[in-house]
C-alpha positions as CSV (number, residue, x, y, z in Angstrom):
1,X,0.0,0.0,0.0
2,X,2.8,2.4,0.9
3,X,4.5,1.6,-2.4
4,X,1.4,2.4,-4.5
5,X,1.0,5.7,-2.7
6,X,4.6,6.6,-3.5
7,X,3.9,5.7,-7.2
8,X,0.8,7.8,-7.3
9,X,2.6,10.8,-5.7
10,X,5.5,10.5,-8.1
11,X,3.1,10.3,-11.1
12,X,1.3,13.4,-9.9
13,X,4.5,15.3,-9.4
14,X,5.7,14.3,-12.9
15,X,2.6,15.4,-14.6
16,X,2.6,18.8,-12.7
17,X,6.3,19.4,-13.6
18,X,5.6,18.6,-17.3
19,X,2.8,21.2,-17.2
20,X,5.0,23.9,-15.7
21,X,7.9,23.1,-18.0
22,X,5.8,23.3,-21.1
23,X,4.2,26.6,-19.9
24,X,7.7,28.0,-19.3
25,X,8.9,26.9,-22.7
26,X,5.8,28.3,-24.5
27,X,6.5,31.9,-23.4
28,X,9.5,32.2,-25.9
29,X,7.7,30.3,-28.7
30,X,7.9,31.9,-32.2
31,X,5.1,31.0,-34.5
32,X,6.4,29.0,-37.5
33,X,5.5,30.2,-41.0
34,X,5.3,28.1,-44.1
35,X,5.7,29.7,-47.5
36,X,2.5,29.2,-49.6
37,X,3.3,27.5,-52.9
38,X,1.8,29.0,-56.1
39,X,-0.1,25.8,-56.7
40,X,-2.5,26.4,-53.7
41,X,-5.8,28.0,-54.6
42,X,-6.6,31.4,-53.2
43,X,-5.3,34.9,-53.3
44,X,-2.5,34.2,-50.8
45,X,-3.9,36.5,-48.2
46,X,-7.0,34.7,-46.8
47,X,-6.7,31.1,-47.9
48,X,-8.4,29.5,-44.8
49,X,-12.1,28.7,-45.2
50,X,-14.7,28.6,-42.5
51,X,-14.7,24.8,-42.4
52,X,-11.0,24.4,-41.9
53,X,-10.6,27.5,-39.8
54,X,-13.3,27.1,-37.2
55,X,-15.4,24.0,-37.5
56,X,-12.9,21.1,-37.9
57,X,-10.5,22.4,-35.2
58,X,-13.3,22.7,-32.7
59,X,-14.6,19.2,-33.4
60,X,-11.1,17.8,-33.2
61,X,-10.3,19.4,-29.9
62,X,-13.7,18.4,-28.5
63,X,-13.3,14.8,-29.6
64,X,-9.8,14.7,-28.1
65,X,-11.2,16.2,-24.8
66,X,-13.9,13.5,-24.8
67,X,-11.4,10.7,-25.3
68,X,-9.1,12.1,-22.6
69,X,-12.0,12.4,-20.1
70,X,-13.0,8.8,-20.9
71,X,-9.4,7.7,-20.3
72,X,-9.4,9.4,-16.9
73,X,-12.7,7.8,-16.0
74,X,-11.4,4.4,-16.9
75,X,-8.2,5.1,-15.0
76,X,-10.3,5.8,-11.9
77,X,-12.4,2.7,-12.4
78,X,-9.2,0.6,-12.8
79,X,-8.0,2.1,-9.5
80,X,-11.2,1.1,-7.8
81,X,-11.0,-2.4,-9.3
82,X,-7.4,-2.7,-8.1
83,X,-8.3,-1.6,-4.6
84,X,-11.2,-4.0,-4.3
85,X,-9.4,-7.0,-5.8
86,X,-8.6,-8.4,-2.2
87,X,-5.8,-10.6,-3.4
88,X,-7.7,-12.1,-6.3
89,X,-4.9,-12.6,-8.9
90,X,-7.2,-12.4,-11.9
91,X,-8.8,-9.2,-10.8
92,X,-5.4,-7.7,-10.0
93,X,-4.1,-8.6,-13.5
94,X,-7.3,-7.2,-15.1
95,X,-7.0,-4.0,-13.2
96,X,-3.3,-3.6,-14.1
97,X,-4.1,-4.1,-17.8
98,X,-6.9,-1.5,-17.5
99,X,-4.6,1.0,-15.9
100,X,-2.0,0.5,-18.6
101,X,-4.6,0.8,-21.4
102,X,-6.0,3.9,-19.7
103,X,-2.6,5.6,-19.4
104,X,-1.8,4.8,-23.0
105,X,-5.1,6.2,-24.2
106,X,-4.5,9.4,-22.2
107,X,-1.0,9.8,-23.6
108,X,-2.3,9.3,-27.2
109,X,-5.0,11.9,-26.6
110,X,-2.5,14.4,-25.2
111,X,-0.1,13.8,-28.2
112,X,-3.0,14.1,-30.7
113,X,-4.0,17.4,-29.1
114,X,-0.5,18.6,-29.5
115,X,-0.4,17.6,-33.2
116,X,-3.8,19.1,-33.9
117,X,-3.0,22.4,-32.2
118,X,0.3,22.7,-34.2
119,X,-1.5,22.1,-37.4
120,X,-4.3,24.6,-36.6
121,X,-1.8,27.3,-35.8
122,X,0.4,27.0,-38.9
123,X,0.4,30.2,-40.9
124,X,1.0,30.3,-44.6
125,X,3.0,33.2,-46.0
126,X,2.5,34.0,-49.7
127,X,5.6,33.5,-51.8
128,X,6.9,36.5,-53.8
129,X,5.7,36.3,-57.5
130,X,8.0,34.5,-59.9
131,X,10.2,36.7,-62.0
132,X,9.1,37.2,-65.6
133,X,11.3,36.1,-68.5
134,X,12.8,39.6,-69.1
135,X,13.6,40.0,-65.4
136,X,15.3,36.6,-65.4
137,X,17.4,37.4,-68.5
138,X,18.3,40.8,-67.0
139,X,19.4,39.2,-63.8
140,X,21.6,36.6,-65.4
141,X,23.1,38.7,-68.3
142,X,26.3,40.6,-67.3
143,X,26.3,44.3,-68.0
144,X,28.2,45.7,-71.0
145,X,31.7,46.9,-70.1
146,X,31.7,50.7,-69.4
147,X,28.1,51.2,-70.4
148,X,26.7,52.0,-66.9
149,X,29.6,54.2,-65.9
150,X,29.6,56.2,-69.1
151,X,25.8,56.7,-69.1
152,X,25.9,58.1,-65.6
153,X,28.8,60.4,-66.4
154,X,31.3,58.6,-64.2
155,X,34.7,58.0,-65.8
156,X,36.0,54.4,-65.7
157,X,38.6,53.5,-63.0
158,X,41.8,52.0,-64.3
159,X,42.5,48.5,-63.1
160,X,45.3,48.2,-60.6
């Protein structure tokens, strides 16, 4: 009994420390930006639609919240089953498996919430327009010798 109380306290302390650590790390977070390719539809300024901007993220977060609450309820039920096993080996094994499955479900729900929140918060930045053919040729062709200096009225410098 003393050993299980120590495990429970260590688990609670670990979860709380992870929460404080992530909150501390989030204060210096810089929002990532992804360049928007020219092949995506839209004008490059407002490419998100109502469905992808507001409805799907809310449903995803709500579903993840429901799954995590269900995992917590099953974890509590498994704890009660473990406490009321009274030395019955089959009941103890069943309760241990239920605890493991509940914790795994809770971790998957937390990781999926992280992934969904990262995807929701991505921002697309429009790429600059592609250069035209004349701009590309002007950028790659070397200037004629002396033409720029003479046109501006600047005499050429002798090479040293």
